[in-house]
Steps between C-alpha positions, in 0.01 A plus 500: 500500500186563707328173411823316587512666838135412558588131479820529705758534224750782541815628341584542137411276210806276522467421872131422452580278202753314711253457786241356261744280310472693173821462302681740271733425211736777613528497880817710468332817368336783691315819416831685506632256244201579279598867499861413426397269218282768343787746507731242344244445225474874438878499451466233232522169691229290333558204733411719796153547355456124465589455867270785604208357303557162666503666844181695423334187366564330834339797675184487290461121507564487874266791570222305330574195715517718811170670412332161466632385837403823676152501337442143620609589854286814507203301375554242771539764770202713393240269351552151640420602859158633391393220267156392609439812709175669396495883478290679763 
């Protein structure tokens, strides 16, 4: 969250993904749905677990993409302005 804010990205994961053009397989699911799906699975609904795993996979894959984008932007903001500047 803090590195995202440092480069001007705010809000939750899904709004940031949208702003950066990062797609999800399941646009229709939210964190609340994840809780609901887990509870359904606990009650014996095996298909709910499959959906939940798919949702969580999107989170992890997209977080990696987001981390790469944010790291590149931070690098550009922090290091590129001082390239060639000699320390005192």
